[in-house]
N, C-alpha and C positions, 0 to 999 in steps of 0.2 A: 557221388556224385561230382559234377564239373566243377571245380575249384579254380583258382587264378592260374595256379601252375599246372593244370591239367588244360585250362582254355589256351595257354601259351604254347604247351608242347604241340596241340595237335594242329593250330595255326603254324607254326614252324615247319610241322612234318608235312607240310603240301610240296609241290615240287615248286621252286622259285620263290617261297615266301620266305619274308625278310620281316623282322622288326623296328620300326622307328619311331622317336619320340618327335616328332617334328616343330610341337609350338611350343617356343620359349616361353611363352606368356602361362601355359598349360604344361608345365612340363611332367606331370603324372599322368598326361592320356599317352596312352601307347599303341600306336596303329600296326598294324601288318597287310603288308601291299604284294602285291604279284604285280610285274610289268610296270612298276611306279606307281601301282593304282591300288587306292584302298577297299580291302575286302570285310576287315573288321578293325573295332577299335575299341579299348577299353580304358577305365580308370584302374592306374595301380593302386591297392589298397581299399579298393571301394568294398562294402559290406552290407550287403552280400555283394559280391563282382553279378558286373552287369556286360554285355557285349553288344555292341551296334552291328548290325549285319545287313548288307546287302540283299533286297528278294525282290521276286517278279512281284508286281502290285499285286495280283490277284492271290496268289500264295499267302501274302503279307497278310490280306484280309482274314484269310481262313485262318493263318495261325493267330491273328488277333484276336479271334471270337471263339476258338477251341482254347486258347490257352490264358490264363490271366497273367501267366511271367512273361509274355510276349506282347510290349505296347509300343505304340508308335515310335519312330526312332526320337530319340533326345537329341538335339541340336540337328538333327540331318534333317532330310527330305523324306516326308513321312509316307512318301506314296510308295516309296522306294527302299525304306531303309527299317526294319525293327529294330528295339533294342528288348535284350532278352535278360531278363532278372535269372541270375543262377544261384536261386536258391534251393533247390531240390525237387522242387515242382515239376522238373520237367526230365523226361529219362535223360540217360545221357546221349543213347543211340541219336535221340532227337535234337540234341544239341548239337552232336558232330554232324548229322545232317546238314541242318542249317550254316554251320560253317562250312561245308563241302557244295552247298549250293552257291552260298553268296560269293567263293571262290570261283568257281565255274561261271558264274555270270559274269565277273570281270575278266577272267582268261577269254571266255568269247567275244570279250569286246577289242581285246587285244589284235594288233595284226598278224597274220597266219603264221609268218616267220618265226615270230614271239610265241606261239602257241606250240609252235614244231619243237622249239628248243627246251619248253615246258614237257616234252612228250604228252601232252596234255589227252587223254584218250578222245575227247570231241572230237580232236584232229586226225586222228587213225583211222 
């Protein structure tokens, strides 16, 4: 099961990913960024852990329909973001795939020079 530490490790394992706590009024909100843009965010200490992930709007809708653990993004653009409850209901591979998809969506929006520096497979 993906827990908070596994989530953090999976996000930081991606090329160029950084971890930041950018909200002084909400110091427990942790963001994972690439190229200065958020691809995942979570609340430290939440039980069960949840993660907000960017998603293609059609895929987001399909995931929500197929999995009760996936809901519209909490405090995020609900068309482009999902909140995923990491309570063990989803297979680890499915969660990791959603993290990678979110990362890829953000990297794809970066300037080509940044994508090349990240050695992003979509740019090869």
